[in-house]
N, CA, C and O atoms as a Tripos MOL2 file, in Angstrom:
@<TRIPOS>MOLECULE
protein
  272   271    68     0     0
PROTEIN
NO_CHARGES

@<TRIPOS>ATOM
      1 N           4.2440   21.0870   -5.8080 N.3       1 MET1
      2 CA          4.1870   21.7310   -5.1760 C.3       1 MET1
      3 C           3.5450   20.8070   -3.6360 C.2       1 MET1
      4 O           3.1170   21.3790   -2.6340 O.2       1 MET1
      5 N           3.6530   19.0300   -3.8520 N.am      2 ARG2
      6 CA          3.4040   18.2710   -2.2540 C.3       2 ARG2
      7 C           4.5590   18.8080   -1.4720 C.2       2 ARG2
      8 O           4.5620   19.2700   -0.3310 O.2       2 ARG2
      9 N           5.9420   18.5880   -2.6710 N.am      3 PRO3
     10 CA          7.3510   18.9530   -1.3650 C.3       3 PRO3
     11 C           7.5170   20.2050    0.1110 C.2       3 PRO3
     12 O           8.0140   20.1160    1.2340 O.2       3 PRO3
     13 N           6.7870   21.3420   -0.6740 N.am      4 VAL4
     14 CA          5.9040   23.0060   -0.1990 C.3       4 VAL4
     15 C           5.4410   22.3730    1.2090 C.2       4 VAL4
     16 O           5.8150   22.4220    2.3810 O.2       4 VAL4
     17 N           3.9950   21.4920    0.1390 N.am      5 ILE5
     18 CA          3.4850   21.2880    1.6140 C.3       5 ILE5
     19 C           4.0740   20.4660    2.4660 C.2       5 ILE5
     20 O           3.4750   20.7010    3.5150 O.2       5 ILE5
     21 N           4.7650   19.7550    2.6600 N.am      6 TYR6
     22 CA          5.3550   18.5470    3.5640 C.3       6 TYR6
     23 C           5.9520   19.1130    4.4790 C.2       6 TYR6
     24 O           6.0480   18.7700    5.6570 O.2       6 TYR6
     25 N           6.6640   20.6180    3.5860 N.am      7 GLY7
     26 CA          7.5980   20.5880    4.0400 C.3       7 GLY7
     27 C           7.0670   21.8750    5.7370 C.2       7 GLY7
     28 O           7.4080   21.8870    6.9200 O.2       7 GLY7
     29 N           6.1900   22.6720    4.9400 N.am      8 ILE8
     30 CA          4.8450   23.2920    5.0280 C.3       8 ILE8
     31 C           4.4710   22.9520    7.0790 C.2       8 ILE8
     32 O           4.3740   23.8070    7.9580 O.2       8 ILE8
     33 N           4.3530   21.4430    7.2120 N.am      9 VAL9
     34 CA          3.6390   20.4310    7.9050 C.3       9 VAL9
     35 C           4.7030   20.7140    8.3870 C.2       9 VAL9
     36 O           4.7790   21.7320    9.0740 O.2       9 VAL9
     37 N           5.6360   20.0430    8.2110 N.am     10 PHE10
     38 CA          6.6810   19.4460    8.7340 C.3      10 PHE10
     39 C           7.6520   21.1310   10.3850 C.2      10 PHE10
     40 O           7.8270   21.1350   11.6030 O.2      10 PHE10
     41 N           7.8380   21.8210    9.5770 N.am     11 ILE11
     42 CA          7.8080   23.5880   10.4110 C.3      11 ILE11
     43 C           7.1560   23.3050   10.9940 C.2      11 ILE11
     44 O           7.3830   22.9550   12.1520 O.2      11 ILE11
     45 N           5.9370   23.3320   10.3990 N.am     12 VAL12
     46 CA          4.7100   24.0080   12.0090 C.3      12 VAL12
     47 C           4.8070   22.6470   13.4730 C.2      12 VAL12
     48 O           4.7590   22.6690   14.7030 O.2      12 VAL12
     49 N           4.9620   21.6130   12.3980 N.am     13 ILE13
     50 CA          5.2680   20.7780   13.7320 C.3      13 ILE13
     51 C           6.1790   20.5230   14.6310 C.2      13 ILE13
     52 O           6.0240   20.1210   15.7840 O.2      13 ILE13
     53 N           7.5170   20.8690   13.8300 N.am     14 GLY14
     54 CA          8.6580   20.7790   14.4200 C.3      14 GLY14
     55 C           8.8330   22.4050   15.1200 C.2      14 GLY14
     56 O           9.9730   22.8610   15.2040 O.2      14 GLY14
     57 N           7.8780   23.0710   15.5120 N.am     15 ALA15
     58 CA          7.9430   24.4740   15.7400 C.3      15 ALA15
     59 C           6.9870   24.3430   17.3070 C.2      15 ALA15
     60 O           7.3780   24.5960   18.4470 O.2      15 ALA15
     61 N           5.8070   23.9200   16.9020 N.am     16 ILE16
     62 CA          4.8980   23.2660   18.3240 C.3      16 ILE16
     63 C           5.9030   22.2210   19.0830 C.2      16 ILE16
     64 O           5.9670   22.5120   20.2770 O.2      16 ILE16
     65 N           6.4180   21.4950   18.8610 N.am     17 TYR17
     66 CA          7.8950   21.1630   19.5220 C.3      17 TYR17
     67 C           8.3020   21.7650   20.3570 C.2      17 TYR17
     68 O           7.9790   21.8290   21.5430 O.2      17 TYR17
     69 N           9.4000   22.4810   19.5200 N.am     18 ILE18
     70 CA         10.5160   23.4850   20.1630 C.3      18 ILE18
     71 C           9.5900   24.4780   21.0450 C.2      18 ILE18
     72 O          10.1230   25.0790   21.9780 O.2      18 ILE18
     73 N           8.1820   24.6680   20.7620 N.am     19 ARG19
     74 CA          8.0340   26.1640   21.6170 C.3      19 ARG19
     75 C           7.1680   25.3800   22.6850 C.2      19 ARG19
     76 O           7.6760   25.5460   23.7930 O.2      19 ARG19
     77 N           6.1250   24.6440   22.7360 N.am     20 LYS20
     78 CA          5.7140   23.5500   23.6360 C.3      20 LYS20
     79 C           5.6720   21.5260   23.7980 C.2      20 LYS20
     80 O           4.8160   20.6410   23.7940 O.2      20 LYS20
     81 N           6.9340   21.6250   23.9030 N.am     21 PRO21
     82 CA          7.9280   20.2900   23.8720 C.3      21 PRO21
     83 C           6.6380   18.9680   25.0140 C.2      21 PRO21
     84 O           6.6550   17.7460   24.8700 O.2      21 PRO21
     85 N           6.0490   19.4500   25.6490 N.am     22 THR22
     86 CA          5.4260   18.5710   26.7610 C.3      22 THR22
     87 C           3.6410   18.1990   26.1850 C.2      22 THR22
     88 O           2.9440   17.2690   26.5910 O.2      22 THR22
     89 N           3.3130   19.1000   25.2980 N.am     23 ILE23
     90 CA          1.9500   18.9900   24.6410 C.3      23 ILE23
     91 C           1.3990   17.6130   24.7190 C.2      23 ILE23
     92 O           0.2800   17.4690   25.2130 O.2      23 ILE23
     93 N           2.1000   16.5260   24.2600 N.am     24 PHE24
     94 CA          1.7800   15.3190   24.3180 C.3      24 PHE24
     95 C           2.1920   14.5290   25.4140 C.2      24 PHE24
     96 O           2.1210   13.3000   25.4000 O.2      24 PHE24
     97 N           2.6610   15.2510   26.4530 N.am     25 ARG25
     98 CA          2.5870   14.3880   28.0590 C.3      25 ARG25
     99 C           1.6130   14.4680   29.1840 C.2      25 ARG25
    100 O           1.5400   14.9980   30.2930 O.2      25 ARG25
    101 N           0.7580   13.5570   28.2530 N.am     26 ARG26
    102 CA         -0.6490   14.0700   29.3660 C.3      26 ARG26
    103 C          -1.4350   12.6480   28.6030 C.2      26 ARG26
    104 O          -0.7600   12.2930   27.6370 O.2      26 ARG26
    105 N          -2.3800   11.9830   28.7590 N.am     27 GLY27
    106 CA         -3.6970   11.0730   28.4220 C.3      27 GLY27
    107 C          -3.3030    9.8120   28.1470 C.2      27 GLY27
    108 O          -2.7810    9.0860   28.9930 O.2      27 GLY27
    109 N          -3.6320    9.3090   26.3840 N.am     28 LEU28
    110 CA         -3.1730    8.2110   26.1150 C.3      28 LEU28
    111 C          -1.4840    7.6500   25.6010 C.2      28 LEU28
    112 O          -0.9580    6.5450   25.4690 O.2      28 LEU28
    113 N          -0.9720    9.2840   25.3890 N.am     29 TRP29
    114 CA          0.0010    8.9000   25.1530 C.3      29 TRP29
    115 C           0.9420    8.1980   26.6900 C.2      29 TRP29
    116 O           1.7940    7.3110   26.6840 O.2      29 TRP29
    117 N           0.6300    8.6460   27.3720 N.am     30 MET30
    118 CA          1.4020    8.7990   29.0110 C.3      30 MET30
    119 C           1.4160    6.7760   28.8920 C.2      30 MET30
    120 O           2.1560    6.2320   29.7120 O.2      30 MET30
    121 N           0.7470    5.9790   28.0630 N.am     31 LYS31
    122 CA          0.8100    4.5240   27.9690 C.3      31 LYS31
    123 C           1.4200    4.4030   27.4020 C.2      31 LYS31
    124 O           2.3150    3.5840   27.6070 O.2      31 LYS31
    125 N           1.3450    5.2100   26.1950 N.am     32 THR32
    126 CA          2.1120    4.4760   24.9390 C.3      32 THR32
    127 C           3.4320    4.7330   24.5850 C.2      32 THR32
    128 O           4.2750    3.8870   24.2860 O.2      32 THR32
    129 N           3.5720    5.9280   24.6310 N.am     33 SER33
    130 CA          5.0440    6.4620   24.5500 C.3      33 SER33
    131 C           6.0940    6.0540   25.1180 C.2      33 SER33
    132 O           6.6730    6.5070   26.1060 O.2      33 SER33
    133 N           6.3020    5.2870   24.5470 N.am     34 ILE34
    134 CA          7.7940    4.4660   25.8080 C.3      34 ILE34
    135 C           9.2190    6.2190   25.6370 C.2      34 ILE34
    136 O          10.1760    6.5590   26.3330 O.2      34 ILE34
    137 N           8.8890    6.5290   24.9820 N.am     35 ALA35
    138 CA         10.4860    8.1600   24.9760 C.3      35 ALA35
    139 C           9.6300    8.3290   26.7470 C.2      35 ALA35
    140 O          10.2170    8.1500   27.8140 O.2      35 ALA35
    141 N           8.0300    8.7410   26.5680 N.am     36 ILE36
    142 CA          7.4580    9.1740   28.2200 C.3      36 ILE36
    143 C           7.9810    8.2920   28.7950 C.2      36 ILE36
    144 O           8.6720    8.7020   29.7280 O.2      36 ILE36
    145 N           7.9750    7.0920   28.6540 N.am     37 ARG37
    146 CA          7.7300    6.1910   29.5720 C.3      37 ARG37
    147 C           9.5340    6.5490   30.5170 C.2      37 ARG37
    148 O           9.6240    6.8720   31.7020 O.2      37 ARG37
    149 N          10.3880    6.4100   29.8200 N.am     38 THR38
    150 CA         11.1270    5.5810   29.7350 C.3      38 THR38
    151 C          12.3610    6.6500   30.4520 C.2      38 THR38
    152 O          12.9210    6.5300   31.5420 O.2      38 THR38
    153 N          12.5390    7.7500   29.3570 N.am     39 LEU39
    154 CA         12.8960    9.4140   29.8580 C.3      39 LEU39
    155 C          12.7100    9.5580   31.1330 C.2      39 LEU39
    156 O          12.0670    8.8270   31.8850 O.2      39 LEU39
    157 N          13.5150   10.9000   31.4620 N.am     40 SER40
    158 CA         12.9370   11.6810   32.9420 C.3      40 SER40
    159 C          12.3610   13.5560   32.5160 C.2      40 SER40
    160 O          12.8910   14.2460   31.6450 O.2      40 SER40
    161 N          11.9040   13.7270   32.8650 N.am     41 GLU41
    162 CA         10.9000   14.7150   32.4890 C.3      41 GLU41
    163 C          12.0630   15.9070   31.3500 C.2      41 GLU41
    164 O          11.8580   16.1040   30.1520 O.2      41 GLU41
    165 N          12.9710   16.3910   31.9980 N.am     42 THR42
    166 CA         14.2900   16.7950   31.2330 C.3      42 THR42
    167 C          14.9700   16.7000   29.8390 C.2      42 THR42
    168 O          15.3040   17.4820   28.9490 O.2      42 THR42
    169 N          15.0270   15.0160   30.1410 N.am     43 ASN43
    170 CA         15.3180   13.8230   29.3810 C.3      43 ASN43
    171 C          14.6080   14.3840   27.7110 C.2      43 ASN43
    172 O          15.0210   14.8710   26.6590 O.2      43 ASN43
    173 N          13.0870   13.8570   28.4360 N.am     44 TYR44
    174 CA         12.0090   13.8510   27.4220 C.3      44 TYR44
    175 C          11.9080   15.5270   26.6210 C.2      44 TYR44
    176 O          11.8730   15.6580   25.3970 O.2      44 TYR44
    177 N          11.8800   16.4640   27.4120 N.am     45 THR45
    178 CA         12.2150   17.7930   26.8950 C.3      45 THR45
    179 C          12.7960   18.0750   26.2050 C.2      45 THR45
    180 O          12.3250   18.5570   25.1740 O.2      45 THR45
    181 N          14.7360   17.8690   26.4690 N.am     46 ARG46
    182 CA         15.5770   17.5500   25.5970 C.3      46 ARG46
    183 C          15.3790   17.1640   23.9480 C.2      46 ARG46
    184 O          15.5720   17.6160   22.8190 O.2      46 ARG46
    185 N          14.8890   16.0760   24.6200 N.am     47 TYR47
    186 CA         13.9140   14.9420   23.0260 C.3      47 TYR47
    187 C          13.2230   15.4070   21.9510 C.2      47 TYR47
    188 O          13.5880   15.5280   20.7820 O.2      47 TYR47
    189 N          12.2980   15.6280   22.4180 N.am     48 LEU48
    190 CA         11.8250   17.0180   21.7470 C.3      48 LEU48
    191 C          11.3040   17.6280   21.5480 C.2      48 LEU48
    192 O          10.0980   17.5780   21.3060 O.2      48 LEU48
    193 N          12.3030   18.8400   21.5710 N.am     49 ARG49
    194 CA         12.7800   19.7040   21.2550 C.3      49 ARG49
    195 C          13.9270   19.5590   20.6040 C.2      49 ARG49
    196 O          14.4400   20.5230   20.0350 O.2      49 ARG49
    197 N          14.5610   18.1740   20.5950 N.am     50 GLY50
    198 CA         15.5580   17.8150   19.0500 C.3      50 GLY50
    199 C          14.6240   17.2710   18.1000 C.2      50 GLY50
    200 O          14.6920   17.3250   16.8720 O.2      50 GLY50
    201 N          14.0360   16.9150   18.5830 N.am     51 LEU51
    202 CA         13.1940   16.6240   17.1430 C.3      51 LEU51
    203 C          12.0940   17.7860   16.4370 C.2      51 LEU51
    204 O          11.8290   17.9640   15.2480 O.2      51 LEU51
    205 N          11.6050   18.4510   17.5990 N.am     52 GLY52
    206 CA         11.6070   19.5580   16.6100 C.3      52 GLY52
    207 C          12.4420   20.9620   15.6650 C.2      52 GLY52
    208 O          12.1280   21.7950   14.8140 O.2      52 GLY52
    209 N          13.6220   20.5700   16.4380 N.am     53 TYR53
    210 CA         13.9000   20.9440   15.3160 C.3      53 TYR53
    211 C          14.7520   20.4700   14.1500 C.2      53 TYR53
    212 O          15.3960   21.3420   13.5670 O.2      53 TYR53
    213 N          14.8660   19.0110   13.6570 N.am     54 VAL54
    214 CA         15.1600   18.2790   13.3650 C.3      54 VAL54
    215 C          14.4300   18.3230   12.1770 C.2      54 VAL54
    216 O          14.8600   18.4010   11.0260 O.2      54 VAL54
    217 N          12.4030   18.2220   12.8830 N.am     55 LEU55
    218 CA         11.4270   18.4910   11.3610 C.3      55 LEU55
    219 C          12.1690   20.3780   10.8530 C.2      55 LEU55
    220 O          12.9210   20.6890    9.9290 O.2      55 LEU55
    221 N          11.5950   21.1410   11.8150 N.am     56 VAL56
    222 CA         11.9600   22.1570   11.0730 C.3      56 VAL56
    223 C          12.5910   22.7350   10.0580 C.2      56 VAL56
    224 O          12.1900   23.4730    9.1580 O.2      56 VAL56
    225 N          14.2450   22.0430   10.4850 N.am     57 ILE57
    226 CA         15.3410   22.0480    9.2240 C.3      57 ILE57
    227 C          14.8280   21.0050    8.0140 C.2      57 ILE57
    228 O          14.8880   21.3900    6.8470 O.2      57 ILE57
    229 N          14.2520   19.4890    8.3870 N.am     58 ALA58
    230 CA         13.6400   18.8740    7.2010 C.3      58 ALA58
    231 C          12.6740   19.8090    6.4440 C.2      58 ALA58
    232 O          12.7180   19.7350    5.2160 O.2      58 ALA58
    233 N          11.8860   20.5990    6.9510 N.am     59 GLY59
    234 CA         11.1200   21.3240    6.2240 C.3      59 GLY59
    235 C          11.2230   22.1830    4.7730 C.2      59 GLY59
    236 O          10.6660   22.1780    3.6760 O.2      59 GLY59
    237 N          12.4770   23.0530    5.5920 N.am     60 ILE60
    238 CA         13.2660   24.0570    5.3410 C.3      60 ILE60
    239 C          13.5310   23.0120    4.1500 C.2      60 ILE60
    240 O          12.6410   22.8220    3.3210 O.2      60 ILE60
    241 N          14.5660   22.4400    4.0810 N.am     61 VAL61
    242 CA         15.3780   21.4210    3.1900 C.3      61 VAL61
    243 C          14.6200   20.7390    1.9290 C.2      61 VAL61
    244 O          15.1200   20.3280    0.8820 O.2      61 VAL61
    245 N          13.0150   20.7420    2.4170 N.am     62 LEU62
    246 CA         12.1910   20.4200    1.1090 C.3      62 LEU62
    247 C          11.5780   21.6130    0.6780 C.2      62 LEU62
    248 O          11.0940   21.5010   -0.4480 O.2      62 LEU62
    249 N          11.4430   22.6860    1.1880 N.am     63 ILE63
    250 CA         10.8420   23.4780    0.5130 C.3      63 ILE63
    251 C          11.8180   24.3110   -0.6790 C.2      63 ILE63
    252 O          11.4570   24.8640   -1.7180 O.2      63 ILE63
    253 N          13.2230   24.1570   -0.0660 N.am     64 LEU64
    254 CA         14.2570   25.0220   -0.4330 C.3      64 LEU64
    255 C          14.8330   23.6810   -1.8910 C.2      64 LEU64
    256 O          15.9380   23.7590   -2.4300 O.2      64 LEU64
    257 N          14.1070   22.9280   -2.1360 N.am     65 SER65
    258 CA         14.6890   20.8460   -2.8990 C.3      65 SER65
    259 C          13.4420   21.9510   -3.7990 C.2      65 SER65
    260 O          13.7500   22.6220   -4.7830 O.2      65 SER65
    261 N          12.2650   21.9220   -3.2760 N.am     66 LYS66
    262 CA         11.6960   22.8110   -4.7840 C.3      66 LYS66
    263 C          11.7090   23.4650   -5.8820 C.2      66 LYS66
    264 O          11.2460   23.3800   -7.0190 O.2      66 LYS66
    265 N          12.6790   24.4810   -4.9510 N.am     67 MET67
    266 CA         12.7920   25.6300   -4.8550 C.3      67 MET67
    267 C          13.7620   25.4050   -6.8500 C.2      67 MET67
    268 O          13.4900   25.5140   -8.0450 O.2      67 MET67
    269 N          14.5850   25.1530   -6.1910 N.am     68 ILE68
    270 CA         15.8250   24.6060   -7.0170 C.3      68 ILE68
    271 C          15.4440   24.0010   -8.5840 C.2      68 ILE68
    272 O          16.3340   23.5530   -9.3060 O.2      68 ILE68
@<TRIPOS>BOND
     1     1     2 1
     2     2     3 1
     3     3     4 2
     4     3     5 am
     5     5     6 1
     6     6     7 1
     7     7     8 2
     8     7     9 am
     9     9    10 1
    10    10    11 1
    11    11    12 2
    12    11    13 am
    13    13    14 1
    14    14    15 1
    15    15    16 2
    16    15    17 am
    17    17    18 1
    18    18    19 1
    19    19    20 2
    20    19    21 am
    21    21    22 1
    22    22    23 1
    23    23    24 2
    24    23    25 am
    25    25    26 1
    26    26    27 1
    27    27    28 2
    28    27    29 am
    29    29    30 1
    30    30    31 1
    31    31    32 2
    32    31    33 am
    33    33    34 1
    34    34    35 1
    35    35    36 2
    36    35    37 am
    37    37    38 1
    38    38    39 1
    39    39    40 2
    40    39    41 am
    41    41    42 1
    42    42    43 1
    43    43    44 2
    44    43    45 am
    45    45    46 1
    46    46    47 1
    47    47    48 2
    48    47    49 am
    49    49    50 1
    50    50    51 1
    51    51    52 2
    52    51    53 am
    53    53    54 1
    54    54    55 1
    55    55    56 2
    56    55    57 am
    57    57    58 1
    58    58    59 1
    59    59    60 2
    60    59    61 am
    61    61    62 1
    62    62    63 1
    63    63    64 2
    64    63    65 am
    65    65    66 1
    66    66    67 1
    67    67    68 2
    68    67    69 am
    69    69    70 1
    70    70    71 1
    71    71    72 2
    72    71    73 am
    73    73    74 1
    74    74    75 1
    75    75    76 2
    76    75    77 am
    77    77    78 1
    78    78    79 1
    79    79    80 2
    80    79    81 am
    81    81    82 1
    82    82    83 1
    83    83    84 2
    84    83    85 am
    85    85    86 1
    86    86    87 1
    87    87    88 2
    88    87    89 am
    89    89    90 1
    90    90    91 1
    91    91    92 2
    92    91    93 am
    93    93    94 1
    94    94    95 1
    95    95    96 2
    96    95    97 am
    97    97    98 1
    98    98    99 1
    99    99   100 2
   100    99   101 am
   101   101   102 1
   102   102   103 1
   103   103   104 2
   104   103   105 am
   105   105   106 1
   106   106   107 1
   107   107   108 2
   108   107   109 am
   109   109   110 1
   110   110   111 1
   111   111   112 2
   112   111   113 am
   113   113   114 1
   114   114   115 1
   115   115   116 2
   116   115   117 am
   117   117   118 1
   118   118   119 1
   119   119   120 2
   120   119   121 am
   121   121   122 1
   122   122   123 1
   123   123   124 2
   124   123   125 am
   125   125   126 1
   126   126   127 1
   127   127   128 2
   128   127   129 am
   129   129   130 1
   130   130   131 1
   131   131   132 2
   132   131   133 am
   133   133   134 1
   134   134   135 1
   135   135   136 2
   136   135   137 am
   137   137   138 1
   138   138   139 1
   139   139   140 2
   140   139   141 am
   141   141   142 1
   142   142   143 1
   143   143   144 2
   144   143   145 am
   145   145   146 1
   146   146   147 1
   147   147   148 2
   148   147   149 am
   149   149   150 1
   150   150   151 1
   151   151   152 2
   152   151   153 am
   153   153   154 1
   154   154   155 1
   155   155   156 2
   156   155   157 am
   157   157   158 1
   158   158   159 1
   159   159   160 2
   160   159   161 am
   161   161   162 1
   162   162   163 1
   163   163   164 2
   164   163   165 am
   165   165   166 1
   166   166   167 1
   167   167   168 2
   168   167   169 am
   169   169   170 1
   170   170   171 1
   171   171   172 2
   172   171   173 am
   173   173   174 1
   174   174   175 1
   175   175   176 2
   176   175   177 am
   177   177   178 1
   178   178   179 1
   179   179   180 2
   180   179   181 am
   181   181   182 1
   182   182   183 1
   183   183   184 2
   184   183   185 am
   185   185   186 1
   186   186   187 1
   187   187   188 2
   188   187   189 am
   189   189   190 1
   190   190   191 1
   191   191   192 2
   192   191   193 am
   193   193   194 1
   194   194   195 1
   195   195   196 2
   196   195   197 am
   197   197   198 1
   198   198   199 1
   199   199   200 2
   200   199   201 am
   201   201   202 1
   202   202   203 1
   203   203   204 2
   204   203   205 am
   205   205   206 1
   206   206   207 1
   207   207   208 2
   208   207   209 am
   209   209   210 1
   210   210   211 1
   211   211   212 2
   212   211   213 am
   213   213   214 1
   214   214   215 1
   215   215   216 2
   216   215   217 am
   217   217   218 1
   218   218   219 1
   219   219   220 2
   220   219   221 am
   221   221   222 1
   222   222   223 1
   223   223   224 2
   224   223   225 am
   225   225   226 1
   226   226   227 1
   227   227   228 2
   228   227   229 am
   229   229   230 1
   230   230   231 1
   231   231   232 2
   232   231   233 am
   233   233   234 1
   234   234   235 1
   235   235   236 2
   236   235   237 am
   237   237   238 1
   238   238   239 1
   239   239   240 2
   240   239   241 am
   241   241   242 1
   242   242   243 1
   243   243   244 2
   244   243   245 am
   245   245   246 1
   246   246   247 1
   247   247   248 2
   248   247   249 am
   249   249   250 1
   250   250   251 1
   251   251   252 2
   252   251   253 am
   253   253   254 1
   254   254   255 1
   255   255   256 2
   256   255   257 am
   257   257   258 1
   258   258   259 1
   259   259   260 2
   260   259   261 am
   261   261   262 1
   262   262   263 1
   263   263   264 2
   264   263   265 am
   265   265   266 1
   266   266   267 1
   267   267   268 2
   268   267   269 am
   269   269   270 1
   270   270   271 1
   271   271   272 2
@<TRIPOS>SUBSTRUCTURE
     1 MET1         2 RESIDUE 1 A MET
     2 ARG2         6 RESIDUE 1 A ARG
     3 PRO3        10 RESIDUE 1 A PRO
     4 VAL4        14 RESIDUE 1 A VAL
     5 ILE5        18 RESIDUE 1 A ILE
     6 TYR6        22 RESIDUE 1 A TYR
     7 GLY7        26 RESIDUE 1 A GLY
     8 ILE8        30 RESIDUE 1 A ILE
     9 VAL9        34 RESIDUE 1 A VAL
    10 PHE10       38 RESIDUE 1 A PHE
    11 ILE11       42 RESIDUE 1 A ILE
    12 VAL12       46 RESIDUE 1 A VAL
    13 ILE13       50 RESIDUE 1 A ILE
    14 GLY14       54 RESIDUE 1 A GLY
    15 ALA15       58 RESIDUE 1 A ALA
    16 ILE16       62 RESIDUE 1 A ILE
    17 TYR17       66 RESIDUE 1 A TYR
    18 ILE18       70 RESIDUE 1 A ILE
    19 ARG19       74 RESIDUE 1 A ARG
    20 LYS20       78 RESIDUE 1 A LYS
    21 PRO21       82 RESIDUE 1 A PRO
    22 THR22       86 RESIDUE 1 A THR
    23 ILE23       90 RESIDUE 1 A ILE
    24 PHE24       94 RESIDUE 1 A PHE
    25 ARG25       98 RESIDUE 1 A ARG
    26 ARG26      102 RESIDUE 1 A ARG
    27 GLY27      106 RESIDUE 1 A GLY
    28 LEU28      110 RESIDUE 1 A LEU
    29 TRP29      114 RESIDUE 1 A TRP
    30 MET30      118 RESIDUE 1 A MET
    31 LYS31      122 RESIDUE 1 A LYS
    32 THR32      126 RESIDUE 1 A THR
    33 SER33      130 RESIDUE 1 A SER
    34 ILE34      134 RESIDUE 1 A ILE
    35 ALA35      138 RESIDUE 1 A ALA
    36 ILE36      142 RESIDUE 1 A ILE
    37 ARG37      146 RESIDUE 1 A ARG
    38 THR38      150 RESIDUE 1 A THR
    39 LEU39      154 RESIDUE 1 A LEU
    40 SER40      158 RESIDUE 1 A SER
    41 GLU41      162 RESIDUE 1 A GLU
    42 THR42      166 RESIDUE 1 A THR
    43 ASN43      170 RESIDUE 1 A ASN
    44 TYR44      174 RESIDUE 1 A TYR
    45 THR45      178 RESIDUE 1 A THR
    46 ARG46      182 RESIDUE 1 A ARG
    47 TYR47      186 RESIDUE 1 A TYR
    48 LEU48      190 RESIDUE 1 A LEU
    49 ARG49      194 RESIDUE 1 A ARG
    50 GLY50      198 RESIDUE 1 A GLY
    51 LEU51      202 RESIDUE 1 A LEU
    52 GLY52      206 RESIDUE 1 A GLY
    53 TYR53      210 RESIDUE 1 A TYR
    54 VAL54      214 RESIDUE 1 A VAL
    55 LEU55      218 RESIDUE 1 A LEU
    56 VAL56      222 RESIDUE 1 A VAL
    57 ILE57      226 RESIDUE 1 A ILE
    58 ALA58      230 RESIDUE 1 A ALA
    59 GLY59      234 RESIDUE 1 A GLY
    60 ILE60      238 RESIDUE 1 A ILE
    61 VAL61      242 RESIDUE 1 A VAL
    62 LEU62      246 RESIDUE 1 A LEU
    63 ILE63      250 RESIDUE 1 A ILE
    64 LEU64      254 RESIDUE 1 A LEU
    65 SER65      258 RESIDUE 1 A SER
    66 LYS66      262 RESIDUE 1 A LYS
    67 MET67      266 RESIDUE 1 A MET
    68 ILE68      270 RESIDUE 1 A ILE
């Protein structure tokens, strides 16, 4: 049951990153995230959208692995 829960959490977080990739580009994260400090705005958006897709795929794999 845990892989299904983790899969759902990964899918939700991935969907948030895909939908709104600049959600963490303010406040405390501006000073601590290396990606925010080193990447340009467009590259950071690409990076987080790519991370979102990876998380969604990982979530689907976790859910399907439990069903098999």
